[in-house]
ZAMARGU-4260 file (C-alpha; in steps of 0.2 Angstrom, whole numbers, plus 5000, padded with zeros to 4 digits):
<rodrens>
0) 5401/5525/5594 | 5412/5510/5597 | 5426/5510/5609 | 5438/5503/5596 | 5438/5511/5579
5) 5443/5502/5563 | 5451/5488/5574 | 5466/5500/5576 | 5461/5514/5589 | 5455/5514/5607
10) 5444/5529/5609 | 5448/5539/5625 | 5437/5555/5625 | 5431/5569/5615 | 5444/5583/5613
15) 5432/5595/5604 | 5418/5597/5592 | 5412/5610/5579 | 5399/5611/5566 | 5406/5598/5554
20) 5417/5586/5565 | 5421/5579/5582 | 5439/5576/5587 | 5443/5562/5598 | 5458/5557/5608
25) 5463/5539/5605 | 5477/5527/5607 | 5484/5517/5593 | 5482/5499/5598 | 5498/5492/5590
30) 5510/5506/5597 | 5500/5513/5611 | 5504/5531/5605 | 5491/5544/5607 | 5482/5550/5591
35) 5468/5563/5587 | 5454/5556/5576 | 5443/5568/5567 | 5425/5561/5564 | 5414/5570/5551
40) 5396/5572/5555 | 5385/5561/5544 | 5372/5575/5541 | 5384/5586/5531 | 5379/5591/5514
45) 5390/5586/5499 | 5398/5604/5497 | 5404/5603/5515 | 5410/5585/5514 | 5420/5590/5498
50) 5429/5605/5508 | 5433/5593/5522 | 5441/5580/5510 | 5451/5594/5502 | 5458/5598/5520
55) 5462/5579/5522 | 5470/5578/5505 | 5481/5594/5509 | 5486/5586/5526 | 5491/5570/5518
60) 5503/5579/5506 | 5510/5593/5518 | 5525/5589/5529 | 5531/5602/5540 | 5537/5603/5559
65) 5522/5614/5563 | 5509/5603/5554 | 5502/5588/5563 | 5506/5572/5553 | 5492/5563/5546
70) 5494/5544/5547 | 5479/5539/5538 | 5461/5543/5533 | 5446/5533/5528 | 5428/5533/5525
75) 5415/5521/5532
</rodrens>
């Protein structure tokens, strides 16, 4: 895995991992702020990928003080 992701984030370390994704701590290069990056496993079947994308879509819409703000998402 590259140390710089998408030209925007400096990866620091793995925060956790599960059956479908890893979560990495990173620093946004422009602002220096810490962010969490969820990286989907490449071996997932299409049904599980669709469930994760539903989660991503929901997080993009929901705005609440008890929900972590999603700043962007991408595939690649």
